[in-house]
C-alpha positions in Angstrom: -5.0 6.7 -19.7 -5.6 8.9 -22.9 -4.9 12.1 -21.2 -1.8 11.3 -19.6 1.8 11.6 -20.5 4.0 9.1 -21.7 5.7 8.4 -18.3 2.5 8.2 -16.5 0.9 5.9 -18.8 4.1 3.7 -18.4 3.7 3.7 -14.6 0.1 3.1 -14.8 0.8 0.4 -16.9 3.3 -1.2 -14.4 1.0 -0.9 -11.4 -1.5 -2.8 -13.4 0.9 -5.7 -14.5 3.3 -6.0 -11.7 0.2 -6.5 -9.6 -1.5 -8.9 -11.8 1.4 -11.0 -12.6 4.6 -10.0 -10.8 7.6 -8.0 -11.9 10.1 -10.6 -13.6 7.0 -11.9 -15.6 6.5 -8.1 -17.1 8.3 -7.3 -19.9 9.0 -4.1 -21.7 7.0 -5.0 -24.5 4.0 -5.5 -22.6 4.6 -2.4 -20.6 4.6 -0.6 -23.9 1.5 -2.5 -25.2 -0.8 -1.7 -22.5 0.5 1.9 -22.3 0.3 2.3 -25.7 3.6 3.7 -26.6 6.4 2.7 -28.8 9.5 0.9 -27.3 11.6 4.3 -28.3 9.3 6.3 -26.0 9.9 3.6 -23.1 13.6 4.1 -23.4 13.5 8.0 -24.1 12.1 8.1 -20.3 13.8 5.1 -18.7 17.1 3.4 -19.1 15.9 0.0 -17.9 12.4 -1.9 -16.7 14.3 -1.6 -13.2 14.3 2.5 -13.4 10.8 2.5 -14.4 9.8 0.1 -11.3 12.0 2.5 -8.7 10.2 5.5 -10.0 7.1 3.9 -10.2 7.1 3.2 -6.6 7.0 7.1 -5.9 4.0 7.5 -8.5 2.3 4.8 -6.4 3.0 6.6 -3.5 1.6 9.8 -4.7 -1.4 8.3 -6.4 -2.6 6.1 -3.0 -1.8 9.2 -0.9 -4.2 11.3 -2.8 -7.0 8.6 -2.2 -6.2 8.2 1.4 -6.1 12.1 2.1 -9.6 12.3 0.5 -11.3 9.5 2.7 -13.9 10.2 5.1 -11.8 9.2 8.4 -10.0 12.3 8.4 -13.1 14.2 9.1 -13.8 12.3 12.5 -12.8 14.5 15.6 -11.4 11.5 17.6 -8.2 10.5 16.4 -9.0 7.0 17.7 -12.2 6.9 15.3 -10.0 8.0 12.6 -7.8 5.1 13.2 -10.5 2.6 13.1 -11.9 4.5 10.3 -8.9 4.1 8.5 -8.6 0.2 9.1 -12.3 0.3 7.8 -11.4 2.0 4.5 -8.9 -0.3 3.8 -11.4 -3.1 3.9 -13.8 -0.5 1.8 -11.0 -0.8 -0.8 -11.3 -4.3 -1.4 -14.9 -4.2 -2.3 -15.9 -5.1 -5.9 -12.0 -5.4 -6.8 -10.3 -8.1 -8.4 -7.0 -9.4 -6.0 -4.7 -7.9 -8.4 -6.6 -4.4 -8.1 -6.8 -4.9 -4.4 -3.1 -5.8 -3.7 0.0 -3.3 -3.0 2.3 -2.6 -6.0 5.1 -2.0 -3.4 4.3 -5.2 -1.2 4.0 -7.2 -4.5 7.5 -6.1 -5.7 9.1 -6.2 -2.2 8.0 -9.9 -1.8 9.7 -10.6 -5.3 12.9 -8.9 -5.5 13.7 -8.2 -1.8 16.9 -10.3 -2.1 17.8 -10.0 -5.9 17.3 -6.1 -6.3 18.2 -3.8 -3.6 17.3 -0.9 -5.4 13.6 -2.0 -5.7 13.7 -3.0 -2.3 14.7 0.0 -0.9 12.3 2.0 -3.1 9.4 0.0 -1.8 10.3 0.4 1.8 10.5 4.1 1.4 7.0 4.1 -0.1 5.5 1.9 2.6 7.2 3.9 5.4 6.0 7.1 3.8 2.2 5.5 4.2 3.0 4.2 7.7 3.9 7.8 8.8 0.7 9.1 8.0 -1.1 6.2 10.0 1.8 6.9 13.0 0.4 10.5 13.2 -3.0 9.1 13.8 -1.7 6.7 16.5 0.2 9.2 18.2 -2.5 11.4 18.6 -5.1 8.5 19.6 -2.3 7.2 22.1 -2.1 10.8 23.4 -5.7 11.2 24.1 -6.8 7.4 25.2 -3.5 5.8 26.3 -1.0 8.2 27.2 0.6 5.9 29.8 1.0 3.0 27.5 4.5 1.5 26.7 4.0 0.4 23.2 5.4 2.6 20.4 3.3 4.1 17.8 5.9 3.9 15.3 6.0 0.1 15.4 2.3 0.1 15.5 2.0 2.0 12.3 4.2 -0.4 10.6 2.4 -3.4 12.4 -0.9 -2.3 10.4 1.1 -2.5 7.5 2.5 -5.6 8.1 -0.8 -7.3 8.7 -2.4 -6.0 5.6 0.3 -6.7 3.2 0.5 -10.3 4.7 -3.2 -10.5 4.2 -2.7 -9.7 0.7 -0.4 -12.7 0.6 -3.0 -14.9 2.1 -5.6 -13.8 -0.3 -3.2 -14.5 -3.0 -2.4 -18.0 -1.7 -6.0 -18.9 -1.5 -7.2 -16.8 -4.3 -9.6 -15.2 -2.2 -10.2 -11.3 -1.5 -12.5 -12.4 1.4 -9.4 -14.0 3.3 -7.8 -10.5 3.1 -11.2 -8.8 4.5 -11.3 -11.4 7.6 -7.4 -10.1 8.4 -8.2 -6.7 8.3 -11.3 -7.3 10.8 -9.0 -9.0 13.0 -6.5 -5.8 12.7 -9.4 -3.8 13.9 -10.2 -6.0 16.8 -6.6 -6.0 17.9 -6.3 -2.1 17.8 -9.5 -1.9 19.9 -8.2 -4.2 22.3 -4.9 -2.5 22.6 -6.5 0.8 23.5 -9.0 -0.7 25.7 -6.2 -2.7 27.6 -4.3 0.6 28.1 -7.5 2.4 29.6 -7.9 -0.3 32.1 -4.2 -0.3 32.7 
């Protein structure tokens, strides 16, 4: 983090600590220590830990969007191949990583703060919805080509992909086993393949 500015160092610290131990268990002192900044520097940029968390959701969205934008599945000509490739890329992101490194910053905070902190909850949903929209555009193109008469909605399917992936992380945490998340994402691929197969048969 040496070349990052203070804000980005604190954002990166938040991504690491919150995914590992949760929002409530993460203190300002720990954030400053991991980011290697003073507490005064923290409060120069943020009025509270909550403000940092809310703004970190946008940082996470930008940070992860760059990863997905560079993924190979975008090079596939067929949008259905792109969609399957997206799911496989989500599996690739699990390889060689700890459970905390695999899980979603937004999903982790949403699970913890959905009722007690509306600002954090809403910011998390915005970030998830932004990512789901990129998936929706692929689904829409695949549906137009392969399943134009299907009655299901591409927006709800895009959100469903995120629900499965976030749920996979929850189960993996409960069992303390990344492999369980991989299993769930494999089932997601099978579901998508069957969905398009049945649509063709109809």
